[in-house]
Legacy VTK file of the C-alpha trace (Angstrom):
# vtk DataFile Version 3.0
C-alpha trace
ASCII
DATASET POLYDATA
POINTS 413 float
82.904 117.816 96.340
86.542 118.808 96.280
87.546 121.820 93.680
91.217 121.750 94.506
93.960 120.637 97.246
97.122 122.186 97.569
100.203 120.421 99.362
103.709 121.772 100.504
106.124 119.798 102.240
104.669 116.242 102.836
106.906 113.228 102.078
108.426 113.503 98.884
106.358 116.620 98.152
108.443 119.619 98.949
107.544 123.053 96.844
103.800 123.811 96.760
101.727 121.461 94.171
98.071 121.781 93.487
95.379 118.860 92.440
93.179 120.866 90.510
89.590 119.104 90.194
88.062 122.089 88.566
87.084 121.351 84.762
88.819 123.601 82.365
86.879 125.375 79.438
87.719 123.146 76.769
85.464 123.453 73.885
87.065 120.858 71.412
84.601 118.241 69.684
86.538 115.540 71.800
86.078 117.287 75.231
82.035 117.883 74.568
81.773 114.141 73.881
83.112 113.483 77.364
80.452 115.469 78.844
79.615 112.995 81.372
83.226 113.130 82.986
82.235 116.244 84.671
79.218 117.774 86.655
77.913 121.223 87.678
77.680 122.832 91.080
76.241 126.304 90.867
78.763 128.060 88.695
81.613 125.356 88.884
82.121 122.500 86.568
84.091 119.884 88.314
85.916 116.538 87.114
84.370 113.401 88.193
87.815 111.460 87.803
91.257 112.334 87.720
94.817 110.012 86.802
98.009 110.380 88.174
100.741 108.542 86.136
104.488 108.727 86.763
107.610 106.318 87.244
108.098 104.062 90.347
109.311 106.056 93.009
108.326 109.527 91.536
105.929 110.251 94.274
102.577 109.294 93.100
101.498 107.421 96.371
102.917 110.211 98.353
100.271 112.712 96.908
97.390 110.254 98.287
99.261 109.543 101.552
99.766 113.417 102.135
95.890 114.144 101.661
95.405 110.999 103.916
97.621 112.255 106.554
96.043 115.624 106.717
92.486 114.121 106.849
93.785 111.912 109.605
94.961 115.128 111.397
91.367 116.745 111.171
89.742 113.537 112.352
92.204 112.814 115.270
94.297 115.536 116.435
91.893 116.224 119.528
93.399 112.775 120.839
97.360 113.750 120.407
99.078 114.228 123.515
102.690 115.451 124.681
105.390 113.585 123.075
102.932 112.446 119.742
103.837 113.129 116.329
101.537 113.793 113.385
101.338 110.602 110.887
103.964 112.106 107.947
107.122 113.210 107.404
108.313 116.451 105.833
110.566 116.600 102.812
113.636 114.679 103.975
116.199 117.120 102.051
114.428 120.116 102.556
115.037 123.089 104.921
114.537 121.885 108.583
111.828 123.473 110.383
109.794 124.382 107.180
106.270 123.932 107.796
104.035 121.493 106.188
100.900 122.867 104.467
97.498 121.659 103.490
95.025 123.757 101.611
91.850 122.523 100.347
88.495 124.245 98.525
85.526 122.087 98.703
81.620 122.455 98.597
79.259 121.215 101.255
75.368 121.500 100.299
76.153 124.014 97.510
78.237 126.371 99.824
82.018 126.804 98.787
84.468 126.467 101.664
88.071 126.751 102.097
90.068 125.152 105.068
93.959 125.311 105.597
96.599 124.200 108.259
100.403 124.451 108.428
102.289 122.638 110.871
105.507 120.995 112.028
105.696 117.086 112.931
104.884 118.006 116.437
102.550 121.387 116.392
99.974 123.164 114.742
101.259 126.680 113.305
98.251 128.323 111.459
94.878 127.124 110.894
91.831 128.752 109.198
88.176 128.081 107.653
86.375 130.484 105.450
83.085 130.012 103.588
81.095 131.709 101.036
77.279 131.834 102.211
76.227 134.570 99.755
79.104 134.226 97.321
81.482 136.361 99.185
84.264 134.921 100.958
83.474 135.192 105.136
85.771 134.077 108.098
84.524 131.356 110.514
88.052 131.253 112.359
91.823 131.420 111.925
94.756 131.149 114.241
98.285 132.203 114.145
100.677 130.422 116.894
103.310 132.734 115.929
101.590 135.885 117.354
102.884 136.519 120.771
100.397 136.610 123.453
97.365 134.724 124.664
94.620 133.098 122.724
92.985 136.454 121.925
95.726 137.570 120.199
96.427 134.309 118.131
92.860 133.506 117.138
90.168 135.509 115.223
86.467 134.464 114.944
83.057 135.400 113.473
79.707 134.207 115.139
79.443 131.152 113.352
80.887 129.075 115.980
79.215 129.010 119.462
81.385 130.400 122.082
84.492 129.761 120.025
87.074 131.252 123.062
85.829 128.286 125.082
87.245 126.036 122.273
90.371 127.655 121.759
91.088 127.597 125.723
90.971 123.954 125.162
92.835 123.764 121.979
96.562 122.749 122.557
99.381 123.082 119.812
98.923 119.757 119.115
95.135 119.880 118.170
93.610 121.576 115.363
90.781 123.821 116.104
88.017 122.343 113.791
88.892 118.988 115.460
88.433 120.292 119.256
85.430 122.483 118.115
83.652 119.393 116.657
84.525 117.240 119.721
82.920 119.928 121.795
79.662 119.885 119.885
80.173 123.005 117.650
77.656 122.414 114.770
79.498 123.998 112.184
82.621 122.153 113.211
80.814 118.817 113.402
79.405 119.650 109.578
82.910 119.957 108.442
84.110 117.310 110.455
81.416 114.808 109.134
82.241 115.809 105.610
85.860 114.512 105.784
84.891 111.516 107.717
81.838 110.629 105.658
82.836 111.727 102.090
86.730 110.961 101.647
87.322 106.887 101.491
91.190 106.076 101.068
92.596 102.941 99.334
96.480 102.635 99.579
97.861 99.527 98.223
94.841 97.500 98.750
93.971 98.681 102.128
91.093 100.982 102.687
90.215 103.218 105.362
86.898 104.907 106.444
85.254 101.905 105.050
83.479 99.345 107.415
82.918 95.860 106.437
82.817 94.106 109.484
79.579 93.167 108.868
80.540 90.088 107.078
81.678 88.765 110.418
79.140 88.990 113.105
81.563 88.139 116.090
84.260 91.034 114.571
81.185 93.302 114.313
79.641 93.127 117.667
83.096 92.874 119.411
84.193 96.253 117.475
80.835 97.806 118.644
80.228 97.151 122.154
79.207 93.277 122.221
75.791 91.968 122.150
74.396 94.674 123.905
74.419 96.688 120.674
73.115 93.935 118.537
70.389 96.344 117.618
72.923 98.209 115.385
74.093 95.106 114.084
70.812 94.295 112.635
69.859 97.664 111.356
73.218 97.497 109.523
72.276 93.904 107.930
68.778 95.391 107.058
70.702 98.150 104.982
73.020 95.901 103.122
70.429 93.206 102.094
68.834 96.225 100.592
72.054 97.510 99.039
72.600 93.931 97.633
69.126 93.747 96.066
69.370 97.146 94.418
72.839 96.387 93.161
72.801 92.716 92.357
73.040 93.033 88.513
75.884 95.383 88.790
77.861 93.197 91.258
77.307 90.117 88.869
78.399 92.061 85.988
81.559 92.829 87.738
82.324 89.488 88.908
81.804 88.081 85.244
84.120 91.037 83.645
86.874 89.463 86.296
86.107 85.994 84.794
84.990 84.859 87.947
82.378 81.821 87.555
80.172 83.261 90.156
76.536 83.289 88.828
74.342 84.176 91.800
74.753 85.372 95.408
72.377 85.702 98.668
72.775 88.045 101.700
70.654 87.009 104.439
71.043 86.999 108.245
74.868 88.263 107.901
75.908 85.263 105.572
76.790 85.768 102.280
76.380 83.016 99.895
77.930 82.347 96.389
76.948 80.275 93.669
78.863 79.044 90.780
78.657 78.152 87.082
79.611 74.451 87.422
76.485 73.877 89.758
74.538 76.863 90.187
72.333 74.885 93.039
75.299 74.237 95.413
76.009 76.845 97.934
79.553 78.409 99.159
80.199 80.426 101.879
82.102 83.617 101.213
84.057 83.734 103.993
85.461 80.246 104.322
85.272 78.950 100.733
86.105 81.708 98.349
89.388 82.628 97.017
91.123 85.514 98.616
91.079 87.508 95.430
87.437 86.788 95.036
86.736 88.271 98.173
88.898 91.330 98.033
87.517 92.026 94.599
83.869 91.587 95.946
84.419 93.882 98.920
86.060 96.575 96.830
83.298 96.741 94.725
81.009 97.194 97.429
82.831 100.206 98.754
83.324 101.749 95.053
79.491 101.336 94.882
78.700 102.874 97.994
81.119 105.864 96.822
79.208 106.110 93.648
75.798 105.895 94.889
76.434 108.380 97.841
78.560 110.783 95.818
81.712 110.516 98.146
85.362 110.740 97.178
87.644 107.937 96.626
91.873 108.365 96.609
92.720 104.699 95.021
96.329 104.111 95.051
97.833 101.742 92.345
94.339 100.952 90.814
95.515 97.966 89.311
97.097 96.694 92.637
93.261 96.507 94.112
91.272 95.437 90.810
91.774 93.521 87.901
93.344 95.698 84.872
90.076 94.821 83.114
87.997 96.378 85.465
89.793 99.420 86.337
87.785 101.040 82.984
84.579 99.538 84.298
85.304 101.538 87.775
86.043 104.623 85.737
82.680 104.412 83.859
80.840 103.884 87.123
82.241 107.141 88.538
81.292 109.136 85.187
77.851 108.083 85.064
77.153 108.872 88.817
75.536 112.321 89.590
78.814 114.042 91.571
81.194 111.342 93.203
84.816 111.650 92.545
87.788 109.379 92.005
91.493 110.323 92.137
93.776 107.237 91.392
97.387 106.593 90.352
98.060 103.894 87.826
100.541 102.476 85.390
98.050 101.430 83.137
98.886 103.408 80.012
95.997 101.901 77.943
93.756 104.170 79.785
95.922 107.240 78.151
93.272 107.886 75.466
91.285 110.979 74.486
88.152 108.996 74.004
88.314 108.284 77.917
89.487 111.208 79.481
89.779 115.172 78.915
93.085 116.699 78.744
92.392 118.169 82.471
91.983 114.586 83.607
95.348 113.642 83.197
97.877 114.482 85.818
102.015 113.512 85.627
104.344 113.490 88.518
107.884 113.620 87.944
110.815 113.560 90.314
112.938 116.829 90.386
116.868 117.020 90.411
116.423 117.599 94.241
114.432 114.014 94.516
111.077 115.917 95.297
108.023 115.572 93.183
106.432 117.624 90.730
102.683 117.517 89.709
101.429 118.798 86.360
98.616 118.308 83.883
98.260 117.362 80.368
96.177 120.312 80.232
99.287 122.530 80.427
100.837 121.451 77.310
98.968 123.619 74.942
100.736 122.007 71.653
99.132 118.628 72.698
96.048 117.818 70.859
93.373 115.214 71.383
93.812 113.817 68.020
97.596 112.785 68.993
98.464 109.251 70.196
98.933 110.243 74.205
99.855 106.704 75.094
102.830 106.711 72.652
103.615 110.152 73.520
103.875 109.404 77.104
105.839 106.327 76.849
108.312 107.999 74.469
108.872 110.636 77.465
107.040 113.556 76.031
105.663 114.436 79.367
108.641 112.941 81.580
107.107 111.221 84.279
108.437 107.913 83.023
111.516 106.109 84.084
114.986 106.727 82.613
116.686 102.849 81.954
120.178 102.940 80.476
119.732 99.658 78.156
123.754 99.482 78.506
124.327 99.552 81.993
125.256 96.270 83.760
122.483 95.045 86.034
LINES 1 414
413 0 1 2 3 4 5 6 7 8 9 10 11 12 13 14 15 16 17 18 19 20 21 22 23 24 25 26 27 28 29 30 31 32 33 34 35 36 37 38 39 40 41 42 43 44 45 46 47 48 49 50 51 52 53 54 55 56 57 58 59 60 61 62 63 64 65 66 67 68 69 70 71 72 73 74 75 76 77 78 79 80 81 82 83 84 85 86 87 88 89 90 91 92 93 94 95 96 97 98 99 100 101 102 103 104 105 106 107 108 109 110 111 112 113 114 115 116 117 118 119 120 121 122 123 124 125 126 127 128 129 130 131 132 133 134 135 136 137 138 139 140 141 142 143 144 145 146 147 148 149 150 151 152 153 154 155 156 157 158 159 160 161 162 163 164 165 166 167 168 169 170 171 172 173 174 175 176 177 178 179 180 181 182 183 184 185 186 187 188 189 190 191 192 193 194 195 196 197 198 199 200 201 202 203 204 205 206 207 208 209 210 211 212 213 214 215 216 217 218 219 220 221 222 223 224 225 226 227 228 229 230 231 232 233 234 235 236 237 238 239 240 241 242 243 244 245 246 247 248 249 250 251 252 253 254 255 256 257 258 259 260 261 262 263 264 265 266 267 268 269 270 271 272 273 274 275 276 277 278 279 280 281 282 283 284 285 286 287 288 289 290 291 292 293 294 295 296 297 298 299 300 301 302 303 304 305 306 307 308 309 310 311 312 313 314 315 316 317 318 319 320 321 322 323 324 325 326 327 328 329 330 331 332 333 334 335 336 337 338 339 340 341 342 343 344 345 346 347 348 349 350 351 352 353 354 355 356 357 358 359 360 361 362 363 364 365 366 367 368 369 370 371 372 373 374 375 376 377 378 379 380 381 382 383 384 385 386 387 388 389 390 391 392 393 394 395 396 397 398 399 400 401 402 403 404 405 406 407 408 409 410 411 412
């Protein structure tokens, strides 16, 4: 679970911004009615969903892109070679050589962790990992490449990671220590690596990462995972998804119905997904070749979302209405609110969701473009004079919170 993420100098983000998923202490009647929008982990109470609003080109998408770029570095930096650049751009109008910074507080198995790094596009500058095993902050490792001298000067370790100096000696300034340590089979580093790899799902403009649906096509799956020699893995995956389809049949059919699809039944057997339609429920349709692209996208996206919800993962969804029908966005949110501890961060232009019967004040964020072209992020909770009984959608469209486009109706177009 995520407590907070802080970003500096990524894409249109210049000065430090913080996406806070810790629930505020709101004691109003309206907030108490939305108790399912939060969940408790020890003494912490966290938000299950966060909606981010803002005008076009304000930088909403860049917040999700920045988080993904940082996670990609954690997962892939051990593969970077001389001449490679990291997968982001710093704020273009900022000072040259200013480092980009990523910081995250999160919980694994009930234990809070803090991880951070700073970098240019070409090399790592600082990196650290702390945790709270007994409620008190304790160092796992830290590095500072600005310190002169060898690895012993630049690194500090506790005893949590086995033979950390050996890892440090194999860690270049192109590589995050956590990434290299995981590759070198250090257990604590592997735990952190797996958390980022398994728990984070990104959907940016309809493209989903960290989610494998290649089982829909046997040839694609087998070629991706080593050909027919690894068919056992394919059969294992099929069995898992057959069970998943059976357990979630009613929910999937409800989603298809809500999307005005005329699909009334489906079956999944031996890797083949077959659908049946209202006009002739006995006539089978091959999902891959005979269903529309829209239906296939919807079906696969809902499989991913249901996996996230069921397994309490974290999803970052950019422009929710671009991936899902508008009527389904609210249904999607309700799935997360009914989960145990799944979390959703999404950007949207759907102002109909701006309703205090759907969200608490701390679940609504706005992105506004500053005069220097950079993106600012702030919460509705920051507006102490806004009351839950007020019309939030109307206030937003009137520009009460900025984060809306300024349109000069007299300007020639």
